[in-house]
All heavy atoms as an XYZ file, in Angstrom:
784
protein
N     201.326    -76.384     -7.736
C     202.014    -77.403     -6.978
C     201.835    -77.175     -5.481
O     201.740    -78.120     -4.728
C     203.499    -77.379     -7.367
C     204.305    -78.468     -6.734
S     204.186    -79.928     -7.739
C     205.521    -80.854     -7.114
N     201.751    -75.925     -5.056
C     201.615    -75.606     -3.649
C     200.327    -76.121     -3.053
O     200.303    -76.618     -1.933
N     199.218    -76.027     -3.789
C     197.928    -76.524     -3.299
C     197.947    -78.039     -3.156
O     197.385    -78.587     -2.217
C     196.807    -76.102     -4.234
C     196.472    -74.630     -4.150
C     195.350    -74.264     -5.099
O     195.063    -74.977     -6.050
N     194.726    -73.120     -4.836
N     198.594    -78.716     -4.074
C     198.684    -80.176     -4.008
C     199.449    -80.600     -2.769
O     199.062    -81.541     -2.074
C     199.380    -80.737     -5.266
O     198.665    -80.302     -6.416
C     199.437    -82.237     -5.244
N     200.509    -79.889     -2.465
C     201.319    -80.196     -1.286
C     200.524    -79.972     -0.003
O     200.583    -80.784      0.924
C     202.580    -79.326     -1.290
O     203.340    -79.576     -0.131
N     199.758    -78.893      0.037
C     198.932    -78.595      1.209
C     197.858    -79.659      1.369
O     197.628    -80.171      2.468
C     198.301    -77.181      1.089
C     197.253    -76.973      2.165
C     199.377    -76.110      1.173
N     197.196    -80.025      0.272
C     196.145    -81.040      0.326
C     196.729    -82.381      0.769
O     196.104    -83.106      1.555
C     195.474    -81.171     -1.035
N     197.912    -82.713      0.281
C     198.555    -83.967      0.656
C     198.861    -83.994      2.154
O     198.598    -84.987      2.836
C     199.843    -84.143     -0.153
C     200.526    -85.467      0.083
C     201.798    -85.639     -0.738
N     201.547    -85.271     -2.123
C     202.437    -84.690     -2.922
N     203.654    -84.432     -2.478
N     202.149    -84.378     -4.159
N     199.391    -82.903      2.669
C     199.709    -82.829      4.099
C     198.446    -82.857      4.959
O     198.422    -83.466      6.022
C     200.547    -81.583      4.398
C     201.961    -81.657      3.857
C     202.704    -82.879      4.367
O     202.655    -83.171      5.581
O     203.324    -83.558      3.529
N     197.424    -82.182      4.489
C     196.154    -82.181      5.221
C     195.573    -83.600      5.256
O     195.130    -84.058      6.307
C     195.185    -81.214      4.555
C     193.928    -80.969      5.353
C     193.033    -79.938      4.680
O     192.918    -79.910      3.449
N     192.415    -79.095      5.493
N     195.592    -84.288      4.113
C     195.101    -85.658      4.053
C     195.912    -86.555      4.985
O     195.363    -87.355      5.730
C     195.157    -86.190      2.617
C     194.749    -87.650      2.421
C     193.316    -87.868      2.888
C     194.936    -88.049      0.972
N     197.235    -86.416      4.959
C     198.110    -87.208      5.828
C     197.768    -86.960      7.303
O     197.691    -87.890      8.105
C     199.571    -86.894      5.564
C     200.541    -87.745      6.362
C     202.008    -87.340      6.189
N     202.337    -86.855      4.875
C     202.825    -87.620      3.874
N     203.017    -88.900      4.068
N     203.111    -87.091      2.703
N     197.508    -85.706      7.659
C     197.164    -85.366      9.042
C     195.846    -86.020      9.457
O     195.736    -86.554     10.573
C     197.087    -83.850      9.209
N     194.849    -85.994      8.552
C     193.575    -86.661      8.854
C     193.777    -88.158      9.061
O     193.261    -88.742     10.019
C     192.558    -86.440      7.733
C     191.943    -85.063      7.703
C     191.830    -84.369      6.503
C     191.463    -84.457      8.853
C     191.257    -83.103      6.451
C     190.886    -83.203      8.820
C     190.788    -82.532      7.617
O     190.213    -81.286      7.580
N     194.505    -88.775      8.172
C     194.740    -90.219      8.258
C     195.462    -90.564      9.552
O     195.083    -91.513     10.259
C     195.542    -90.722      7.032
C     194.757    -90.513      5.734
C     195.958    -92.175      7.206
C     193.451    -91.267      5.660
N     196.467    -89.799      9.918
C     197.215    -90.065     11.149
C     196.339    -89.880     12.380
O     196.450    -90.647     13.339
C     198.460    -89.184     11.205
C     199.516    -89.611     10.201
C     200.693    -88.649     10.105
O     200.668    -87.578     10.767
O     201.640    -88.964      9.353
N     195.470    -88.862     12.370
C     194.543    -88.685     13.492
C     193.601    -89.877     13.615
O     193.353    -90.373     14.721
C     193.729    -87.400     13.309
C     194.504    -86.146     13.630
C     193.761    -84.884     13.308
N     192.436    -84.791     13.898
C     191.497    -83.923     13.493
N     191.737    -83.086     12.506
N     190.327    -83.892     14.074
N     193.083    -90.327     12.473
C     192.182    -91.479     12.478
C     192.913    -92.711     13.001
O     192.368    -93.466     13.817
C     191.597    -91.723     11.069
C     190.632    -90.592     10.706
C     190.913    -93.088     10.989
C     190.208    -90.569      9.248
N     194.133    -92.904     12.569
C     194.913    -94.060     13.034
C     195.140    -94.014     14.543
O     195.014    -95.034     15.227
C     196.253    -94.137     12.295
C     196.113    -94.533     10.847
C     197.400    -94.403     10.048
O     198.323    -93.669     10.472
O     197.470    -95.036      8.980
N     195.452    -92.839     15.071
C     195.630    -92.701     16.523
C     194.337    -93.005     17.264
O     194.341    -93.705     18.282
C     196.135    -91.296     16.886
C     197.617    -91.090     16.667
C     198.113    -89.796     17.302
N     197.413    -88.605     16.833
C     197.717    -87.925     15.740
N     198.711    -88.299     14.974
N     197.036    -86.843     15.410
N     193.234    -92.486     16.754
C     191.939    -92.729     17.388
C     191.553    -94.205     17.318
O     191.003    -94.755     18.274
C     190.854    -91.857     16.746
C     190.973    -90.369     17.046
C     190.027    -89.574     16.151
C     190.719    -90.086     18.507
N     191.837    -94.861     16.203
C     191.569    -96.296     16.077
C     192.382    -97.078     17.104
O     191.872    -98.030     17.706
C     191.887    -96.795     14.659
C     190.916    -96.334     13.592
C     189.549    -96.980     13.690
O     189.394    -98.029     14.353
O     188.607    -96.431     13.080
N     193.608    -96.692     17.318
C     194.446    -97.370     18.314
C     193.900    -97.134     19.723
O     193.845    -98.056     20.532
C     195.897    -96.873     18.220
C     196.865    -97.628     19.090
C     196.930    -99.119     18.801
O     196.830    -99.515     17.626
O     197.066    -99.895     19.769
N     193.455    -95.907     20.004
C     192.847    -95.613     21.304
C     191.563    -96.419     21.486
O     191.302    -96.933     22.572
C     192.546    -94.118     21.429
C     193.775    -93.259     21.595
C     193.450    -91.776     21.622
O     192.319    -91.408     22.032
O     194.318    -90.978     21.239
N     190.774    -96.530     20.412
C     189.524    -97.293     20.469
C     189.818    -98.757     20.786
O     189.128    -99.373     21.605
C     188.780    -97.160     19.132
C     187.437    -97.844     19.108
C     186.622    -97.478     17.884
C     187.122    -98.169     16.653
N     186.196    -98.005     15.500
N     190.852    -99.309     20.166
C     191.232   -100.699     20.429
C     191.666   -100.854     21.880
O     191.287   -101.820     22.553
C     192.359   -101.129     19.494
C     192.793   -102.572     19.684
C     194.004   -102.905     18.828
C     194.491   -104.313     19.034
N     194.803   -104.656     20.402
N     192.424    -99.910     22.378
C     192.887    -99.959     23.765
C     191.705    -99.892     24.733
O     191.654   -100.644     25.718
C     193.853    -98.808     24.030
O     194.257    -98.805     25.366
N     190.749    -99.026     24.458
C     189.559    -98.905     25.308
C     188.736   -100.189     25.246
O     188.249   -100.666     26.276
C     188.727    -97.670     24.911
C     189.482    -96.392     25.300
C     187.356    -97.703     25.562
C     188.878    -95.116     24.762
N     188.583   -100.760     24.055
C     187.841   -102.020     23.919
C     188.515   -103.123     24.733
O     187.836   -103.934     25.381
C     187.730   -102.420     22.447
N     189.844   -103.154     24.724
C     190.578   -104.132     25.538
C     190.317   -103.905     27.024
O     190.129   -104.866     27.780
C     192.088   -104.059     25.254
C     192.459   -104.570     23.866
O     191.634   -105.277     23.231
O     193.578   -104.237     23.406
N     190.297   -102.644     27.443
C     190.033   -102.323     28.851
C     188.623   -102.762     29.252
O     188.425   -103.319     30.340
C     190.186   -100.818     29.102
C     191.631   -100.339     28.993
O     192.547   -101.196     28.985
O     191.835    -99.113     28.910
N     187.660   -102.530     28.378
C     186.277   -102.933     28.665
C     186.198   -104.452     28.770
O     185.555   -104.988     29.681
C     185.317   -102.384     27.587
C     185.216   -100.861     27.699
C     183.933   -103.030     27.703
C     184.486   -100.194     26.551
N     186.861   -105.146     27.871
C     186.882   -106.613     27.910
C     187.480   -107.096     29.233
O     186.973   -108.050     29.834
C     187.698   -107.137     26.728
C     187.520   -108.608     26.458
C     188.234   -109.086     25.200
N     187.927   -108.262     24.035
C     188.817   -107.499     23.383
N     190.076   -107.462     23.757
N     188.459   -106.770     22.348
N     188.521   -106.431     29.694
C     189.142   -106.793     30.972
C     188.179   -106.599     32.145
O     188.135   -107.411     33.068
C     190.419   -105.972     31.215
C     191.553   -106.338     30.263
O     191.469   -107.405     29.604
O     192.520   -105.550     30.177
N     187.408   -105.524     32.121
C     186.442   -105.263     33.196
C     185.372   -106.344     33.205
O     185.013   -106.862     34.270
C     185.810   -103.859     33.054
C     184.665   -103.678     34.041
C     186.865   -102.779     33.264
N     184.875   -106.710     32.026
C     183.880   -107.785     31.959
C     184.472   -109.107     32.460
O     183.798   -109.861     33.172
C     183.337   -107.957     30.542
C     182.267   -106.960     30.174
C     182.440   -106.063     29.131
C     181.057   -106.919     30.859
C     181.447   -105.158     28.781
C     180.067   -106.016     30.523
C     180.263   -105.134     29.486
O     179.281   -104.236     29.147
N     185.726   -109.391     32.108
C     186.371   -110.624     32.576
C     186.504   -110.611     34.095
O     186.296   -111.635     34.758
C     187.737   -110.792     31.913
N     186.850   -109.466     34.651
C     186.967   -109.340     36.103
C     185.602   -109.565     36.766
O     185.498   -110.276     37.775
C     187.502   -107.952     36.453
C     187.716   -107.711     37.918
C     188.245   -106.316     38.210
O     188.803   -105.658     37.306
O     188.086   -105.875     39.370
N     184.567   -108.972     36.194
C     183.218   -109.141     36.740
C     182.798   -110.608     36.669
O     182.226   -111.147     37.624
C     182.227   -108.261     35.987
N     183.096   -111.257     35.552
C     182.763   -112.673     35.395
C     183.496   -113.496     36.440
O     182.921   -114.421     37.031
C     183.121   -113.147     33.992
C     182.722   -114.575     33.723
C     183.008   -114.979     32.289
C     182.526   -116.398     32.041
N     182.720   -116.784     30.635
N     184.745   -113.159     36.697
C     185.533   -113.851     37.714
C     184.950   -113.698     39.110
O     185.174   -114.536     39.982
N     184.184   -112.638     39.320
C     183.535   -112.403     40.605
C     182.099   -112.914     40.632
O     181.339   -112.590     41.543
C     183.573   -110.917     40.959
C     184.939   -110.488     41.439
O     185.544   -111.165     42.266
N     185.447   -109.388     40.907
N     181.713   -113.685     39.600
C     180.415   -114.339     39.609
C     179.282   -113.595     38.931
O     178.133   -114.038     38.993
N     179.555   -112.478     38.294
C     178.497   -111.732     37.615
C     178.240   -112.317     36.233
O     179.138   -112.852     35.589
C     178.864   -110.251     37.498
C     178.862   -109.558     38.831
C     180.042   -109.392     39.552
C     177.684   -109.085     39.381
C     180.044   -108.776     40.792
C     177.674   -108.460     40.615
C     178.859   -108.308     41.311
O     178.855   -107.698     42.532
N     177.002   -112.207     35.778
C     176.614   -112.679     34.451
C     176.913   -111.560     33.453
O     176.215   -110.545     33.401
C     175.122   -113.026     34.445
C     174.665   -113.665     33.160
O     175.175   -113.299     32.076
O     173.775   -114.529     33.228
N     177.937   -111.765     32.659
C     178.411   -110.730     31.740
C     177.379   -110.427     30.658
O     177.206   -109.272     30.256
C     179.765   -111.148     31.123
C     180.195   -110.198     30.031
C     180.832   -111.219     32.210
N     176.670   -111.433     30.202
C     175.649   -111.219     29.178
C     174.573   -110.258     29.688
O     174.158   -109.334     28.985
C     175.033   -112.563     28.786
C     174.121   -112.514     27.599
C     173.682   -113.922     27.212
C     172.795   -113.909     26.007
N     172.400   -115.274     25.615
N     174.156   -110.458     30.922
C     173.148   -109.579     31.525
C     173.741   -108.183     31.758
O     173.069   -107.176     31.526
C     172.598   -110.181     32.830
C     171.677   -109.207     33.538
C     171.873   -111.491     32.538
N     174.985   -108.128     32.165
C     175.633   -106.822     32.367
C     175.656   -106.023     31.065
O     175.400   -104.818     31.063
C     177.057   -106.999     32.894
C     177.132   -107.459     34.334
S     178.831   -107.726     34.894
C     179.497   -106.077     34.759
N     175.937   -106.689     29.956
C     175.950   -106.005     28.660
C     174.562   -105.461     28.325
O     174.421   -104.360     27.799
C     176.439   -106.937     27.556
C     177.922   -107.245     27.646
C     178.382   -108.137     26.492
N     179.731   -108.609     26.667
C     180.836   -107.927     26.372
N     180.727   -106.704     25.886
N     182.024   -108.437     26.571
N     173.524   -106.237     28.649
C     172.155   -105.770     28.421
C     171.846   -104.552     29.284
O     171.208   -103.604     28.821
C     171.149   -106.879     28.723
C     171.156   -108.002     27.715
C     170.225   -109.136     28.105
O     170.024   -109.412     29.289
N     169.655   -109.796     27.122
N     172.289   -104.567     30.527
C     172.051   -103.432     31.429
C     172.746   -102.186     30.902
O     172.165   -101.088     30.886
C     172.506   -103.767     32.869
C     172.481   -102.527     33.743
C     171.642   -104.862     33.464
N     173.986   -102.337     30.438
C     174.715   -101.193     29.882
C     173.951   -100.632     28.687
O     173.784    -99.409     28.552
C     176.158   -101.599     29.492
C     176.832   -100.512     28.673
C     176.972   -101.909     30.731
N     173.459   -101.512     27.829
C     172.687   -101.084     26.661
C     171.413   -100.355     27.082
O     171.070    -99.305     26.528
C     172.342   -102.303     25.799
C     171.581   -101.980     24.547
C     171.285   -103.247     23.756
C     170.396   -102.953     22.577
N     170.040   -104.162     21.829
N     170.709   -100.891     28.086
C     169.474   -100.264     28.557
C     169.731    -98.891     29.170
O     168.940    -97.963     29.004
C     168.765   -101.167     29.573
C     168.130   -102.436     29.014
C     167.660   -103.337     30.146
C     166.972   -102.080     28.085
N     170.832    -98.765     29.898
C     171.133    -97.486     30.547
C     171.458    -96.388     29.543
O     171.346    -95.203     29.853
C     172.276    -97.654     31.540
C     171.834    -98.396     32.796
C     172.982    -98.716     33.707
N     173.800    -97.568     34.033
C     173.908    -97.017     35.231
N     173.232    -97.521     36.232
N     174.691    -95.991     35.433
N     171.827    -96.773     28.329
C     172.103    -95.783     27.288
C     170.818    -95.204     26.715
O     170.837    -94.147     26.107
C     172.912    -96.420     26.149
C     174.337    -96.733     26.512
C     175.045    -97.379     25.340
C     176.445    -97.801     25.714
N     177.121    -98.479     24.583
N     169.702    -95.917     26.887
C     168.428    -95.486     26.327
C     167.726    -94.505     27.255
O     167.889    -94.551     28.464
C     167.498    -96.684     26.120
C     167.977    -97.680     25.103
C     167.046    -98.870     25.013
O     166.354    -99.216     25.961
N     167.019    -99.504     23.862
N     166.892    -93.667     26.650
C     166.021    -92.792     27.425
C     164.948    -93.661     28.074
O     164.596    -94.726     27.556
C     165.351    -91.757     26.516
C     166.315    -90.785     25.871
C     166.891    -89.798     26.865
O     166.199    -89.449     27.851
O     168.038    -89.368     26.661
N     164.390    -93.215     29.188
C     163.398    -94.000     29.928
C     162.195    -94.351     29.056
O     161.734    -95.496     29.065
C     162.946    -93.235     31.173
N     161.700    -93.397     28.288
C     160.523    -93.679     27.462
C     160.837    -94.686     26.357
O     160.004    -95.511     26.010
C     159.924    -92.388     26.888
C     160.756    -91.734     25.840
N     161.817    -90.903     26.137
C     160.700    -91.800     24.485
C     162.371    -90.483     25.019
N     161.724    -91.013     24.003
N     162.049    -94.636     25.813
C     162.446    -95.621     24.799
C     162.507    -97.016     25.405
O     162.065    -97.988     24.802
C     163.807    -95.268     24.208
C     163.832    -94.019     23.363
C     165.248    -93.636     22.957
O     166.216    -94.077     23.607
O     165.387    -92.891     21.978
N     163.067    -97.091     26.590
C     163.201    -98.368     27.291
C     161.820    -98.944     27.613
O     161.556   -100.126     27.379
C     164.026    -98.165     28.565
C     164.410    -99.417     29.268
C     165.414    -99.184     30.397
N     165.060    -98.103     31.301
C     165.736    -96.961     31.409
N     166.804    -96.729     30.690
N     165.351    -96.032     32.271
N     160.906    -98.098     28.094
C     159.555    -98.557     28.423
C     158.811    -99.033     27.175
O     158.125   -100.052     27.196
C     158.774    -97.439     29.112
C     159.283    -97.131     30.498
C     158.720    -95.833     31.055
O     158.131    -95.038     30.325
N     158.912    -95.608     32.345
N     158.973    -98.305     26.088
C     158.319    -98.689     24.838
C     158.862   -100.036     24.349
O     158.095   -100.918     23.949
C     158.553    -97.613     23.779
C     157.870    -97.888     22.466
C     158.094    -96.774     21.460
O     157.967    -95.596     21.826
O     158.399    -97.106     20.297
N     160.163   -100.205     24.403
C     160.772   -101.455     23.969
C     160.320   -102.623     24.851
O     160.007   -103.704     24.355
C     162.297   -101.337     24.004
C     163.003   -102.571     23.506
C     164.519   -102.416     23.524
O     165.057   -101.443     24.037
N     165.200   -103.389     22.980
N     160.252   -102.407     26.159
C     159.814   -103.454     27.073
C     158.345   -103.818     26.824
O     157.972   -104.991     26.880
C     160.027   -103.021     28.523
C     161.496   -102.994     28.914
C     161.760   -102.372     30.279
O     160.811   -101.877     30.918
O     162.930   -102.377     30.692
N     157.512   -102.823     26.521
C     156.098   -103.088     26.245
C     155.941   -103.919     24.977
O     155.148   -104.870     24.938
C     155.329   -101.774     26.122
N     156.688   -103.583     23.948
C     156.618   -104.349     22.697
C     157.144   -105.760     22.922
O     156.559   -106.734     22.440
C     157.387   -103.629     21.568
C     157.489   -104.505     20.328
C     156.718   -102.306     21.229
N     158.220   -105.893     23.680
C     158.764   -107.213     23.994
C     157.727   -108.057     24.734
O     157.517   -109.229     24.398
C     160.039   -107.084     24.825
C     160.717   -108.383     25.243
C     161.135   -109.210     24.041
C     161.908   -108.089     26.141
N     157.055   -107.467     25.725
C     156.009   -108.188     26.459
C     154.872   -108.592     25.525
O     154.342   -109.704     25.627
C     155.458   -107.346     27.608
C     156.397   -107.274     28.793
O     157.367   -108.072     28.828
O     156.167   -106.432     29.678
N     154.500   -107.712     24.615
C     153.443   -108.014     23.662
C     153.833   -109.217     22.802
O     153.044   -110.146     22.612
C     153.169   -106.794     22.781
C     152.120   -106.962     21.690
C     150.737   -107.134     22.306
C     152.142   -105.762     20.762
N     155.044   -109.223     22.292
C     155.521   -110.337     21.461
C     155.597   -111.629     22.267
O     155.194   -112.693     21.795
C     156.896   -110.030     20.869
C     156.902   -109.002     19.760
C     155.768   -108.280     19.404
C     158.073   -108.729     19.076
C     155.801   -107.336     18.387
C     158.116   -107.796     18.050
C     156.974   -107.104     17.717
O     157.016   -106.177     16.710
N     156.108   -111.539     23.498
C     156.215   -112.733     24.337
C     154.833   -113.288     24.650
O     154.633   -114.504     24.634
C     156.993   -112.414     25.612
C     158.480   -112.245     25.345
C     159.340   -111.720     26.464
C     159.013   -111.951     27.849
N     159.979   -111.380     28.805
N     153.873   -112.416     24.891
C     152.499   -112.863     25.138
C     151.933   -113.529     23.887
O     151.312   -114.587     23.962
C     151.607   -111.698     25.564
C     150.152   -112.043     25.566
N     149.604   -112.971     26.417
C     149.135   -111.606     24.783
C     148.325   -113.086     26.167
N     148.009   -112.273     25.179
N     152.147   -112.931     22.733
C     151.630   -113.482     21.479
C     152.196   -114.880     21.217
O     151.526   -115.716     20.615
C     151.966   -112.554     20.317
N     153.398   -115.143     21.693
C     154.032   -116.449     21.505
C     153.772   -117.399     22.661
O     154.305   -118.510     22.697
C     155.540   -116.267     21.311
C     155.929   -115.492     20.050
C     157.410   -115.178     20.053
C     155.542   -116.269     18.800
N     152.954   -116.964     23.632
C     152.607   -117.822     24.762
C     153.723   -117.982     25.783
O     153.711   -118.918     26.571
N     154.654   -117.064     25.779
C     155.785   -117.146     26.706
C     155.466   -116.540     28.062
O     156.118   -116.867     29.045
C     157.009   -116.455     26.088
C     157.490   -117.111     24.807
S     158.757   -116.147     23.953
C     160.114   -116.250     25.112
N     154.484   -115.634     28.121
C     154.072   -114.997     29.370
C     152.551   -114.851     29.351
O     151.936   -114.811     28.282
C     154.725   -113.610     29.578
C     154.337   -112.632     28.466
C     156.240   -113.733     29.709
C     154.779   -111.201     28.723
N     151.927   -114.765     30.539
C     150.477   -114.531     30.571
C     150.160   -113.113     30.113
O     151.025   -112.246     30.088
C     150.109   -114.732     32.036
C     151.372   -114.540     32.796
C     152.496   -114.923     31.866
N     148.914   -112.905     29.767
C     148.479   -111.584     29.315
C     148.629   -110.574     30.438
O     148.368   -110.885     31.604
C     147.032   -111.644     28.855
N     149.038   -109.356     30.139
C     149.062   -108.301     31.153
C     147.658   -108.057     31.689
O     146.666   -108.365     31.027
C     149.568   -107.078     30.381
C     150.227   -107.624     29.156
C     149.534   -108.910     28.847
N     147.570   -107.496     32.884
C     146.275   -107.256     33.543
C     145.307   -106.496     32.657
O     144.118   -106.775     32.653
C     146.474   -106.483     34.844
C     147.182   -107.321     35.895
O     147.158   -108.565     35.772
O     147.749   -106.735     36.827
N     145.774   -105.547     31.911
C     144.865   -104.732     31.127
C     144.279   -105.500     29.945
O     143.355   -105.055     29.320
C     145.516   -103.427     30.653
C     146.843   -103.586     29.945
C     146.911   -103.840     28.579
C     148.033   -103.464     30.654
C     148.133   -103.967     27.928
C     149.246   -103.598     30.016
C     149.296   -103.843     28.653
O     150.499   -103.970     28.017
N     144.766   -106.710     29.642
C     144.154   -107.548     28.610
C     143.184   -108.563     29.198
O     142.301   -109.039     28.535
C     145.223   -108.328     27.829
C     146.012   -107.497     26.865
C     147.391   -107.636     26.790
C     145.403   -106.585     26.018
C     148.137   -106.890     25.902
C     146.136   -105.831     25.124
C     147.514   -105.993     25.077
O     148.237   -105.256     24.194
N     143.351   -108.909     30.464
C     142.574   -109.981     31.062
C     141.115   -109.621     31.277
O     140.265   -110.493     31.322
C     143.216   -110.425     32.381
C     144.536   -111.120     32.152
C     145.211   -111.532     33.441
O     144.638   -111.306     34.517
O     146.320   -112.062     33.369
N     140.783   -108.355     31.426
C     139.411   -107.951     31.671
C     138.537   -108.135     30.436
O     137.326   -108.222     30.543
C     139.351   -106.483     32.111
C     140.011   -106.291     33.471
O     140.105   -107.273     34.227
O     140.431   -105.166     33.755
N     139.146   -108.188     29.267
C     138.384   -108.310     28.037
C     137.807   -106.972     27.646
O     137.946   -105.977     28.356
N     137.113   -106.925     26.525
C     136.555   -105.645     26.070
C     135.395   -105.211     26.951
O     134.717   -106.035     27.557
C     136.086   -105.947     24.637
C     135.957   -107.436     24.572
C     136.905   -108.008     25.601
N     135.235   -103.916     27.032
C     134.094   -103.369     27.762
C     132.820   -103.767     27.046
O     132.824   -104.115     25.869
C     134.196   -101.833     27.834
C     135.365   -101.330     28.654
C     135.235   -101.625     30.127
O     134.109   -101.520     30.660
O     136.250   -101.976     30.747
N     131.719   -103.701     27.742
C     130.440   -104.080     27.145
C     130.195   -103.230     25.920
O     130.315   -102.003     25.945
C     129.310   -103.851     28.173
C     128.019   -104.513     27.742
C     127.008   -104.456     28.852
O     127.385   -104.706     30.015
O     125.847   -104.164     28.559
N     129.919   -103.887     24.817
C     129.655   -103.163     23.575
C     130.908   -102.980     22.734
O     130.824   -102.684     21.560
N     132.081   -103.131     23.314
C     133.315   -102.978     22.567
C     133.704   -104.311     21.958
O     133.530   -105.361     22.553
C     134.459   -102.513     23.467
C     134.375   -101.074     23.879
C     135.599   -100.663     24.694
O     136.661   -101.269     24.525
O     135.467    -99.760     25.510
N     134.259   -104.285     20.770
C     134.782   -105.468     20.140
C     133.707   -106.451     19.705
O     134.000   -107.586     19.403
N     132.471   -106.045     19.735
C     131.396   -106.929     19.321
C     130.797   -106.419     18.025
O     130.578   -105.230     17.855
C     130.300   -106.992     20.398
C     130.817   -107.543     21.701
C     129.738   -107.489     22.791
O     128.616   -107.110     22.532
N     130.116   -107.862     23.981
N     130.545   -107.346     17.141
C     129.988   -106.940     15.836
C     128.494   -107.081     15.812
O     127.883   -107.817     16.483
C     130.616   -107.774     14.729
């Protein structure tokens, strides 16, 4: 019976900690929402700000790789001109059958 009581109390402690953290998370999310609302009120584009926050979380090489793939896709869809390194075409003898 003693082990069951200990396990029950331990489980209760975990659940209560999780509940406190969930409440803190909700409070922080509300604070972040307030900051974005304040920024929007001052004329900033919140959608772009969210993208910047996301980009700043990435490592530089990850960000560069993602931007390169995005440019490649946009070029393939005709949304942007080809990057300079594509405009020269293949070197003599390259890409020819």
